[in-house]
Gaussian input, Z-matrix of N, CA and C with variables (Angstrom, degrees):
# hf/3-21g

backbone

0 1
 N
 C     1     B1
 C     2     B2     1     A1
 N     3     B3     2     A2     1     D1
 C     4     B4     3     A3     2     D2
 C     5     B5     4     A4     3     D3
 N     6     B6     5     A5     4     D4
 C     7     B7     6     A6     5     D5
 C     8     B8     7     A7     6     D6
 N     9     B9     8     A8     7     D7
 C    10    B10     9     A9     8     D8
 C    11    B11    10    A10     9     D9
 N    12    B12    11    A11    10    D10
 C    13    B13    12    A12    11    D11
 C    14    B14    13    A13    12    D12
 N    15    B15    14    A14    13    D13
 C    16    B16    15    A15    14    D14
 C    17    B17    16    A16    15    D15
 N    18    B18    17    A17    16    D16
 C    19    B19    18    A18    17    D17
 C    20    B20    19    A19    18    D18
 N    21    B21    20    A20    19    D19
 C    22    B22    21    A21    20    D20
 C    23    B23    22    A22    21    D21
 N    24    B24    23    A23    22    D22
 C    25    B25    24    A24    23    D23
 C    26    B26    25    A25    24    D24
 N    27    B27    26    A26    25    D25
 C    28    B28    27    A27    26    D26
 C    29    B29    28    A28    27    D27
 N    30    B30    29    A29    28    D28
 C    31    B31    30    A30    29    D29
 C    32    B32    31    A31    30    D30
 N    33    B33    32    A32    31    D31
 C    34    B34    33    A33    32    D32
 C    35    B35    34    A34    33    D33
 N    36    B36    35    A35    34    D34
 C    37    B37    36    A36    35    D35
 C    38    B38    37    A37    36    D36
 N    39    B39    38    A38    37    D37
 C    40    B40    39    A39    38    D38
 C    41    B41    40    A40    39    D39
 N    42    B42    41    A41    40    D40
 C    43    B43    42    A42    41    D41
 C    44    B44    43    A43    42    D42
 N    45    B45    44    A44    43    D43
 C    46    B46    45    A45    44    D44
 C    47    B47    46    A46    45    D45
 N    48    B48    47    A47    46    D46
 C    49    B49    48    A48    47    D47
 C    50    B50    49    A49    48    D48
 N    51    B51    50    A50    49    D49
 C    52    B52    51    A51    50    D50
 C    53    B53    52    A52    51    D51
 N    54    B54    53    A53    52    D52
 C    55    B55    54    A54    53    D53
 C    56    B56    55    A55    54    D54
 N    57    B57    56    A56    55    D55
 C    58    B58    57    A57    56    D56
 C    59    B59    58    A58    57    D57
 N    60    B60    59    A59    58    D58
 C    61    B61    60    A60    59    D59
 C    62    B62    61    A61    60    D60
 N    63    B63    62    A62    61    D61
 C    64    B64    63    A63    62    D62
 C    65    B65    64    A64    63    D63
 N    66    B66    65    A65    64    D64
 C    67    B67    66    A66    65    D65
 C    68    B68    67    A67    66    D66
 N    69    B69    68    A68    67    D67
 C    70    B70    69    A69    68    D68
 C    71    B71    70    A70    69    D69
 N    72    B72    71    A71    70    D70
 C    73    B73    72    A72    71    D71
 C    74    B74    73    A73    72    D72
 N    75    B75    74    A74    73    D73
 C    76    B76    75    A75    74    D74
 C    77    B77    76    A76    75    D75
 N    78    B78    77    A77    76    D76
 C    79    B79    78    A78    77    D77
 C    80    B80    79    A79    78    D78
 N    81    B81    80    A80    79    D79
 C    82    B82    81    A81    80    D80
 C    83    B83    82    A82    81    D81
 N    84    B84    83    A83    82    D82
 C    85    B85    84    A84    83    D83
 C    86    B86    85    A85    84    D84
 N    87    B87    86    A86    85    D85
 C    88    B88    87    A87    86    D86
 C    89    B89    88    A88    87    D87
 N    90    B90    89    A89    88    D88
 C    91    B91    90    A90    89    D89
 C    92    B92    91    A91    90    D90
 N    93    B93    92    A92    91    D91
 C    94    B94    93    A93    92    D92
 C    95    B95    94    A94    93    D93
 N    96    B96    95    A95    94    D94
 C    97    B97    96    A96    95    D95
 C    98    B98    97    A97    96    D96
 N    99    B99    98    A98    97    D97
 C   100   B100    99    A99    98    D98
 C   101   B101   100   A100    99    D99
 N   102   B102   101   A101   100   D100
 C   103   B103   102   A102   101   D101
 C   104   B104   103   A103   102   D102
 N   105   B105   104   A104   103   D103
 C   106   B106   105   A105   104   D104
 C   107   B107   106   A106   105   D105
 N   108   B108   107   A107   106   D106
 C   109   B109   108   A108   107   D107
 C   110   B110   109   A109   108   D108
 N   111   B111   110   A110   109   D109
 C   112   B112   111   A111   110   D110
 C   113   B113   112   A112   111   D111
 N   114   B114   113   A113   112   D112
 C   115   B115   114   A114   113   D113
 C   116   B116   115   A115   114   D114
 N   117   B117   116   A116   115   D115
 C   118   B118   117   A117   116   D116
 C   119   B119   118   A118   117   D117
 N   120   B120   119   A119   118   D118
 C   121   B121   120   A120   119   D119
 C   122   B122   121   A121   120   D120
 N   123   B123   122   A122   121   D121
 C   124   B124   123   A123   122   D122
 C   125   B125   124   A124   123   D123
 N   126   B126   125   A125   124   D124
 C   127   B127   126   A126   125   D125
 C   128   B128   127   A127   126   D126
 N   129   B129   128   A128   127   D127
 C   130   B130   129   A129   128   D128
 C   131   B131   130   A130   129   D129
 N   132   B132   131   A131   130   D130
 C   133   B133   132   A132   131   D131
 C   134   B134   133   A133   132   D132
 N   135   B135   134   A134   133   D133
 C   136   B136   135   A135   134   D134
 C   137   B137   136   A136   135   D135
 N   138   B138   137   A137   136   D136
 C   139   B139   138   A138   137   D137
 C   140   B140   139   A139   138   D138
 N   141   B141   140   A140   139   D139
 C   142   B142   141   A141   140   D140
 C   143   B143   142   A142   141   D141
 N   144   B144   143   A143   142   D142
 C   145   B145   144   A144   143   D143
 C   146   B146   145   A145   144   D144
 N   147   B147   146   A146   145   D145
 C   148   B148   147   A147   146   D146
 C   149   B149   148   A148   147   D147
 N   150   B150   149   A149   148   D148
 C   151   B151   150   A150   149   D149
 C   152   B152   151   A151   150   D150
 N   153   B153   152   A152   151   D151
 C   154   B154   153   A153   152   D152
 C   155   B155   154   A154   153   D153
 N   156   B156   155   A155   154   D154
 C   157   B157   156   A156   155   D155
 C   158   B158   157   A157   156   D156
 N   159   B159   158   A158   157   D157
 C   160   B160   159   A159   158   D158
 C   161   B161   160   A160   159   D159
 N   162   B162   161   A161   160   D160
 C   163   B163   162   A162   161   D161
 C   164   B164   163   A163   162   D162
 N   165   B165   164   A164   163   D163
 C   166   B166   165   A165   164   D164
 C   167   B167   166   A166   165   D165
 N   168   B168   167   A167   166   D166
 C   169   B169   168   A168   167   D167
 C   170   B170   169   A169   168   D168
 N   171   B171   170   A170   169   D169
 C   172   B172   171   A171   170   D170
 C   173   B173   172   A172   171   D171
 N   174   B174   173   A173   172   D172
 C   175   B175   174   A174   173   D173
 C   176   B176   175   A175   174   D174
 N   177   B177   176   A176   175   D175
 C   178   B178   177   A177   176   D176
 C   179   B179   178   A178   177   D177
 N   180   B180   179   A179   178   D178
 C   181   B181   180   A180   179   D179
 C   182   B182   181   A181   180   D180
 N   183   B183   182   A182   181   D181
 C   184   B184   183   A183   182   D182
 C   185   B185   184   A184   183   D183
 N   186   B186   185   A185   184   D184
 C   187   B187   186   A186   185   D185
 C   188   B188   187   A187   186   D186
 N   189   B189   188   A188   187   D187
 C   190   B190   189   A189   188   D188
 C   191   B191   190   A190   189   D189
 N   192   B192   191   A191   190   D190
 C   193   B193   192   A192   191   D191
 C   194   B194   193   A193   192   D192
 N   195   B195   194   A194   193   D193
 C   196   B196   195   A195   194   D194
 C   197   B197   196   A196   195   D195
 N   198   B198   197   A197   196   D196
 C   199   B199   198   A198   197   D197
 C   200   B200   199   A199   198   D198
 N   201   B201   200   A200   199   D199
 C   202   B202   201   A201   200   D200
 C   203   B203   202   A202   201   D201
 N   204   B204   203   A203   202   D202
 C   205   B205   204   A204   203   D203
 C   206   B206   205   A205   204   D204
 N   207   B207   206   A206   205   D205
 C   208   B208   207   A207   206   D206
 C   209   B209   208   A208   207   D207
 N   210   B210   209   A209   208   D208
 C   211   B211   210   A210   209   D209
 C   212   B212   211   A211   210   D210
 N   213   B213   212   A212   211   D211
 C   214   B214   213   A213   212   D212
 C   215   B215   214   A214   213   D213
 N   216   B216   215   A215   214   D214
 C   217   B217   216   A216   215   D215
 C   218   B218   217   A217   216   D216
 N   219   B219   218   A218   217   D217
 C   220   B220   219   A219   218   D218
 C   221   B221   220   A220   219   D219
 N   222   B222   221   A221   220   D220
 C   223   B223   222   A222   221   D221
 C   224   B224   223   A223   222   D222
 N   225   B225   224   A224   223   D223
 C   226   B226   225   A225   224   D224
 C   227   B227   226   A226   225   D225
 N   228   B228   227   A227   226   D226
 C   229   B229   228   A228   227   D227
 C   230   B230   229   A229   228   D228
 N   231   B231   230   A230   229   D229
 C   232   B232   231   A231   230   D230
 C   233   B233   232   A232   231   D231
 N   234   B234   233   A233   232   D232
 C   235   B235   234   A234   233   D233
 C   236   B236   235   A235   234   D234
 N   237   B237   236   A236   235   D235
 C   238   B238   237   A237   236   D236
 C   239   B239   238   A238   237   D237
 N   240   B240   239   A239   238   D238
 C   241   B241   240   A240   239   D239
 C   242   B242   241   A241   240   D240
 N   243   B243   242   A242   241   D241
 C   244   B244   243   A243   242   D242
 C   245   B245   244   A244   243   D243
 N   246   B246   245   A245   244   D244
 C   247   B247   246   A246   245   D245
 C   248   B248   247   A247   246   D246
 N   249   B249   248   A248   247   D247
 C   250   B250   249   A249   248   D248
 C   251   B251   250   A250   249   D249
 N   252   B252   251   A251   250   D250
 C   253   B253   252   A252   251   D251
 C   254   B254   253   A253   252   D252
 N   255   B255   254   A254   253   D253
 C   256   B256   255   A255   254   D254
 C   257   B257   256   A256   255   D255
 N   258   B258   257   A257   256   D256
 C   259   B259   258   A258   257   D257
 C   260   B260   259   A259   258   D258
 N   261   B261   260   A260   259   D259
 C   262   B262   261   A261   260   D260
 C   263   B263   262   A262   261   D261
 N   264   B264   263   A263   262   D262
 C   265   B265   264   A264   263   D263
 C   266   B266   265   A265   264   D264
 N   267   B267   266   A266   265   D265
 C   268   B268   267   A267   266   D266
 C   269   B269   268   A268   267   D267
 N   270   B270   269   A269   268   D268
 C   271   B271   270   A270   269   D269
 C   272   B272   271   A271   270   D270

   B1=1.4504
   B2=1.5251
   B3=1.3193
   B4=1.4528
   B5=1.5175
   B6=1.3241
   B7=1.4634
   B8=1.5231
   B9=1.3124
   B10=1.4644
   B11=1.5229
   B12=1.3173
   B13=1.4531
   B14=1.5289
   B15=1.3256
   B16=1.4583
   B17=1.5217
   B18=1.2999
   B19=1.4674
   B20=1.5322
   B21=1.3058
   B22=1.4658
   B23=1.5375
   B24=1.3283
   B25=1.4661
   B26=1.5290
   B27=1.3055
   B28=1.4627
   B29=1.5290
   B30=1.3254
   B31=1.4642
   B32=1.5288
   B33=1.3206
   B34=1.4637
   B35=1.5245
   B36=1.3230
   B37=1.4662
   B38=1.5204
   B39=1.3123
   B40=1.4723
   B41=1.5213
   B42=1.3156
   B43=1.4670
   B44=1.5309
   B45=1.3125
   B46=1.4675
   B47=1.5230
   B48=1.3091
   B49=1.4667
   B50=1.5246
   B51=1.3020
   B52=1.4656
   B53=1.5273
   B54=1.3264
   B55=1.4635
   B56=1.5220
   B57=1.3047
   B58=1.4557
   B59=1.5237
   B60=1.3054
   B61=1.4537
   B62=1.5290
   B63=1.3324
   B64=1.4656
   B65=1.5280
   B66=1.3408
   B67=1.4629
   B68=1.5254
   B69=1.3339
   B70=1.4641
   B71=1.5232
   B72=1.3241
   B73=1.4682
   B74=1.5286
   B75=1.3124
   B76=1.4616
   B77=1.5278
   B78=1.3272
   B79=1.4634
   B80=1.5232
   B81=1.3376
   B82=1.4677
   B83=1.5218
   B84=1.3361
   B85=1.4626
   B86=1.5293
   B87=1.3121
   B88=1.4569
   B89=1.5229
   B90=1.3270
   B91=1.4629
   B92=1.5282
   B93=1.3100
   B94=1.4605
   B95=1.5291
   B96=1.3197
   B97=1.4694
   B98=1.5274
   B99=1.3319
   B100=1.4668
   B101=1.5282
   B102=1.3108
   B103=1.4584
   B104=1.5290
   B105=1.3127
   B106=1.4592
   B107=1.5236
   B108=1.3284
   B109=1.4642
   B110=1.5283
   B111=1.3274
   B112=1.4654
   B113=1.5256
   B114=1.3128
   B115=1.4711
   B116=1.5204
   B117=1.3026
   B118=1.4682
   B119=1.5220
   B120=1.2984
   B121=1.4641
   B122=1.5269
   B123=1.3034
   B124=1.4690
   B125=1.5292
   B126=1.3145
   B127=1.4728
   B128=1.5261
   B129=1.3169
   B130=1.4699
   B131=1.5251
   B132=1.3194
   B133=1.4614
   B134=1.5228
   B135=1.3288
   B136=1.4632
   B137=1.5230
   B138=1.3092
   B139=1.4688
   B140=1.5259
   B141=1.3249
   B142=1.4638
   B143=1.5311
   B144=1.3329
   B145=1.4644
   B146=1.5284
   B147=1.3171
   B148=1.4635
   B149=1.5277
   B150=1.3229
   B151=1.4674
   B152=1.5213
   B153=1.3308
   B154=1.4569
   B155=1.5246
   B156=1.3218
   B157=1.4642
   B158=1.5261
   B159=1.3136
   B160=1.4606
   B161=1.5218
   B162=1.3226
   B163=1.4578
   B164=1.5232
   B165=1.3293
   B166=1.4622
   B167=1.5300
   B168=1.3357
   B169=1.4654
   B170=1.5296
   B171=1.3101
   B172=1.4680
   B173=1.5213
   B174=1.3240
   B175=1.4643
   B176=1.5203
   B177=1.3141
   B178=1.4472
   B179=1.5169
   B180=1.3229
   B181=1.4699
   B182=1.5206
   B183=1.3260
   B184=1.4590
   B185=1.5240
   B186=1.3172
   B187=1.4655
   B188=1.5299
   B189=1.3313
   B190=1.4570
   B191=1.5178
   B192=1.3250
   B193=1.4748
   B194=1.5235
   B195=1.3195
   B196=1.4596
   B197=1.5213
   B198=1.3252
   B199=1.4602
   B200=1.5212
   B201=1.3189
   B202=1.4610
   B203=1.5107
   B204=1.3335
   B205=1.4552
   B206=1.5183
   B207=1.3012
   B208=1.4612
   B209=1.5142
   B210=1.3011
   B211=1.4489
   B212=1.5165
   B213=1.3032
   B214=1.4605
   B215=1.5152
   B216=1.2909
   B217=1.4559
   B218=1.5326
   B219=1.3444
   B220=1.4610
   B221=1.5136
   B222=1.3132
   B223=1.4597
   B224=1.5253
   B225=1.3321
   B226=1.4544
   B227=1.5213
   B228=1.3071
   B229=1.4654
   B230=1.5215
   B231=1.3139
   B232=1.4637
   B233=1.5200
   B234=1.3425
   B235=1.4591
   B236=1.5228
   B237=1.3299
   B238=1.4687
   B239=1.5201
   B240=1.3017
   B241=1.4626
   B242=1.5188
   B243=1.3188
   B244=1.4544
   B245=1.5253
   B246=1.3255
   B247=1.4611
   B248=1.5226
   B249=1.3232
   B250=1.4645
   B251=1.5211
   B252=1.3165
   B253=1.4689
   B254=1.5260
   B255=1.3220
   B256=1.4696
   B257=1.5197
   B258=1.3231
   B259=1.4643
   B260=1.5231
   B261=1.3121
   B262=1.4621
   B263=1.5262
   B264=1.3141
   B265=1.4622
   B266=1.5184
   B267=1.3246
   B268=1.4595
   B269=1.5191
   B270=1.3214
   B271=1.4824
   B272=1.5041
   A1=111.28
   A2=115.22
   A3=119.91
   A4=112.67
   A5=117.50
   A6=119.70
   A7=113.23
   A8=117.41
   A9=121.60
   A10=110.06
   A11=115.23
   A12=120.12
   A13=106.23
   A14=116.15
   A15=121.09
   A16=112.66
   A17=116.84
   A18=119.74
   A19=110.06
   A20=116.17
   A21=120.93
   A22=110.73
   A23=117.03
   A24=120.38
   A25=111.23
   A26=116.36
   A27=120.13
   A28=110.84
   A29=116.83
   A30=120.93
   A31=110.72
   A32=116.76
   A33=120.91
   A34=110.26
   A35=117.30
   A36=121.01
   A37=111.10
   A38=116.64
   A39=120.36
   A40=111.72
   A41=117.04
   A42=121.43
   A43=110.66
   A44=117.20
   A45=121.92
   A46=114.14
   A47=118.42
   A48=119.39
   A49=114.42
   A50=118.38
   A51=119.88
   A52=113.48
   A53=116.80
   A54=119.24
   A55=109.24
   A56=115.79
   A57=121.03
   A58=109.68
   A59=115.37
   A60=121.53
   A61=111.55
   A62=116.66
   A63=120.09
   A64=113.31
   A65=117.49
   A66=121.23
   A67=112.82
   A68=116.84
   A69=121.90
   A70=109.04
   A71=116.48
   A72=119.71
   A73=108.89
   A74=116.01
   A75=121.24
   A76=112.15
   A77=116.76
   A78=120.94
   A79=112.95
   A80=117.13
   A81=121.41
   A82=113.43
   A83=117.82
   A84=120.30
   A85=110.74
   A86=115.18
   A87=121.97
   A88=111.51
   A89=116.13
   A90=121.96
   A91=106.76
   A92=117.10
   A93=121.88
   A94=111.72
   A95=117.81
   A96=120.36
   A97=112.75
   A98=117.64
   A99=120.46
   A100=112.49
   A101=117.42
   A102=120.97
   A103=108.61
   A104=116.04
   A105=121.47
   A106=109.84
   A107=115.00
   A108=121.83
   A109=107.57
   A110=116.46
   A111=122.10
   A112=109.90
   A113=116.17
   A114=122.07
   A115=113.01
   A116=117.52
   A117=120.28
   A118=112.35
   A119=117.16
   A120=120.81
   A121=110.14
   A122=115.34
   A123=120.31
   A124=108.99
   A125=116.51
   A126=119.27
   A127=110.72
   A128=117.89
   A129=119.85
   A130=111.08
   A131=116.88
   A132=119.56
   A133=111.28
   A134=117.53
   A135=119.85
   A136=110.47
   A137=117.31
   A138=121.03
   A139=110.07
   A140=116.27
   A141=120.10
   A142=110.81
   A143=117.58
   A144=120.63
   A145=110.93
   A146=116.16
   A147=121.00
   A148=110.26
   A149=117.23
   A150=121.28
   A151=110.50
   A152=116.31
   A153=120.35
   A154=112.06
   A155=116.90
   A156=121.31
   A157=114.39
   A158=117.52
   A159=119.46
   A160=111.06
   A161=114.36
   A162=119.48
   A163=110.31
   A164=116.17
   A165=121.58
   A166=107.65
   A167=118.13
   A168=120.11
   A169=114.08
   A170=117.96
   A171=121.78
   A172=112.86
   A173=117.10
   A174=121.25
   A175=108.30
   A176=116.05
   A177=121.61
   A178=108.92
   A179=115.45
   A180=120.66
   A181=109.25
   A182=114.96
   A183=122.52
   A184=105.43
   A185=116.05
   A186=121.49
   A187=111.79
   A188=116.51
   A189=121.64
   A190=115.55
   A191=118.01
   A192=122.17
   A193=109.50
   A194=116.33
   A195=120.46
   A196=110.85
   A197=115.04
   A198=121.96
   A199=107.71
   A200=115.77
   A201=120.56
   A202=107.66
   A203=115.73
   A204=118.77
   A205=108.63
   A206=115.09
   A207=121.02
   A208=107.40
   A209=116.19
   A210=121.47
   A211=110.82
   A212=114.59
   A213=120.76
   A214=109.48
   A215=115.31
   A216=121.01
   A217=108.20
   A218=114.96
   A219=120.87
   A220=109.28
   A221=115.08
   A222=119.91
   A223=112.56
   A224=116.98
   A225=119.43
   A226=109.47
   A227=115.36
   A228=120.43
   A229=111.28
   A230=115.24
   A231=121.95
   A232=109.14
   A233=116.00
   A234=120.25
   A235=111.42
   A236=116.54
   A237=120.67
   A238=110.59
   A239=116.24
   A240=120.54
   A241=111.97
   A242=116.30
   A243=119.67
   A244=110.79
   A245=117.36
   A246=120.66
   A247=110.19
   A248=117.00
   A249=120.76
   A250=111.73
   A251=116.93
   A252=120.65
   A253=109.97
   A254=116.79
   A255=120.30
   A256=111.44
   A257=117.10
   A258=119.37
   A259=111.25
   A260=116.90
   A261=120.31
   A262=112.10
   A263=117.49
   A264=120.89
   A265=112.96
   A266=116.70
   A267=121.06
   A268=112.21
   A269=116.68
   A270=121.36
   A271=109.93
   D1=10.62
   D2=179.67
   D3=-66.51
   D4=-21.11
   D5=-176.68
   D6=-76.31
   D7=-7.17
   D8=-178.50
   D9=-98.04
   D10=133.09
   D11=173.67
   D12=-91.47
   D13=92.77
   D14=-173.05
   D15=-63.08
   D16=-35.07
   D17=178.29
   D18=-64.03
   D19=-43.87
   D20=178.89
   D21=-63.64
   D22=-42.13
   D23=178.79
   D24=-65.70
   D25=-38.80
   D26=177.46
   D27=-63.83
   D28=-42.02
   D29=177.18
   D30=-62.33
   D31=-40.13
   D32=177.97
   D33=-62.50
   D34=-45.46
   D35=177.98
   D36=-59.52
   D37=-46.01
   D38=-179.60
   D39=-64.09
   D40=-37.74
   D41=-179.81
   D42=-69.28
   D43=-37.57
   D44=-173.10
   D45=-87.62
   D46=-25.78
   D47=-169.75
   D48=-66.56
   D49=-24.78
   D50=-178.48
   D51=-101.19
   D52=5.94
   D53=178.29
   D54=-68.02
   D55=139.52
   D56=179.03
   D57=-91.58
   D58=144.02
   D59=-179.00
   D60=-56.87
   D61=-39.79
   D62=-178.08
   D63=-70.43
   D64=-12.48
   D65=178.57
   D66=-95.20
   D67=3.99
   D68=-175.53
   D69=-115.50
   D70=135.91
   D71=175.41
   D72=-97.63
   D73=160.97
   D74=179.53
   D75=-57.51
   D76=-32.22
   D77=-179.22
   D78=-73.31
   D79=-15.64
   D80=-176.75
   D81=-88.32
   D82=-2.00
   D83=-176.40
   D84=-132.35
   D85=165.07
   D86=-177.76
   D87=-93.70
   D88=148.49
   D89=169.87
   D90=-77.04
   D91=121.71
   D92=-172.93
   D93=-58.52
   D94=-34.44
   D95=-177.76
   D96=-70.50
   D97=-16.66
   D98=-179.14
   D99=-90.94
   D100=-4.04
   D101=-178.58
   D102=-87.30
   D103=121.58
   D104=-178.61
   D105=-103.27
   D106=123.83
   D107=179.62
   D108=-121.96
   D109=133.93
   D110=-179.91
   D111=-74.36
   D112=113.87
   D113=-177.02
   D114=-70.03
   D115=-15.81
   D116=-179.38
   D117=-78.43
   D118=-13.80
   D119=-179.42
   D120=-78.48
   D121=161.62
   D122=176.67
   D123=-66.03
   D124=161.79
   D125=-179.17
   D126=-60.99
   D127=-37.57
   D128=178.57
   D129=-63.67
   D130=-41.83
   D131=179.05
   D132=-67.97
   D133=-36.60
   D134=177.01
   D135=-63.63
   D136=-39.99
   D137=177.78
   D138=-63.18
   D139=-47.53
   D140=-179.79
   D141=-62.93
   D142=-41.16
   D143=176.66
   D144=-60.56
   D145=-44.97
   D146=179.45
   D147=-58.84
   D148=-49.38
   D149=-179.09
   D150=-61.56
   D151=-38.97
   D152=179.74
   D153=-67.27
   D154=-41.35
   D155=-172.16
   D156=-77.55
   D157=-34.09
   D158=-174.38
   D159=-86.05
   D160=154.32
   D161=176.90
   D162=-70.17
   D163=-40.07
   D164=179.80
   D165=-142.39
   D166=114.33
   D167=-177.49
   D168=-71.46
   D169=-8.31
   D170=-179.82
   D171=-100.95
   D172=-23.98
   D173=-177.07
   D174=-129.47
   D175=129.68
   D176=178.80
   D177=-152.23
   D178=175.49
   D179=178.55
   D180=-101.15
   D181=141.23
   D182=170.25
   D183=-126.61
   D184=113.56
   D185=-176.36
   D186=51.88
   D187=41.89
   D188=176.32
   D189=80.90
   D190=1.40
   D191=179.30
   D192=-106.87
   D193=138.64
   D194=176.88
   D195=-70.92
   D196=135.24
   D197=177.84
   D198=-131.90
   D199=134.43
   D200=176.43
   D201=-118.13
   D202=129.85
   D203=176.03
   D204=-99.25
   D205=143.44
   D206=175.26
   D207=-144.23
   D208=166.43
   D209=-173.03
   D210=-129.81
   D211=141.01
   D212=177.66
   D213=-69.75
   D214=160.90
   D215=177.16
   D216=-82.21
   D217=86.36
   D218=-178.67
   D219=-129.70
   D220=-176.32
   D221=178.03
   D222=-77.49
   D223=-13.16
   D224=178.30
   D225=-77.74
   D226=142.81
   D227=-176.32
   D228=-92.14
   D229=169.16
   D230=174.23
   D231=-55.61
   D232=-42.65
   D233=179.36
   D234=-57.88
   D235=-42.62
   D236=179.84
   D237=-60.74
   D238=-48.52
   D239=-178.64
   D240=-66.14
   D241=-45.96
   D242=-178.26
   D243=-66.19
   D244=-36.95
   D245=175.50
   D246=-59.13
   D247=-44.46
   D248=178.60
   D249=-63.23
   D250=-42.89
   D251=178.87
   D252=-62.14
   D253=-49.36
   D254=-178.29
   D255=-65.14
   D256=-39.06
   D257=178.12
   D258=-62.70
   D259=-38.64
   D260=179.40
   D261=-72.32
   D262=-35.49
   D263=-179.80
   D264=-76.61
   D265=-36.20
   D266=-172.14
   D267=-116.74
   D268=48.20
   D269=177.38
   D270=-72.16

């Protein structure tokens, strides 16, 4: 995991997490189906790859529609939720 700049990824997450859907244009985000993640990597590496590859890990396009993911205030972490999302998308 040395190839990941964790500080940079954390800054990206902090910058993107409070963006509002209405402030984002379709051109500013990635189509989720075009993002390729290596399934052979560990779940942590897949999460880091996803965060690195996308313009905004919280807002993306699904079939041309903007989608924003958010998380409830629970004991589950962002990693837990994102792992579940990626596992479901990239089975």
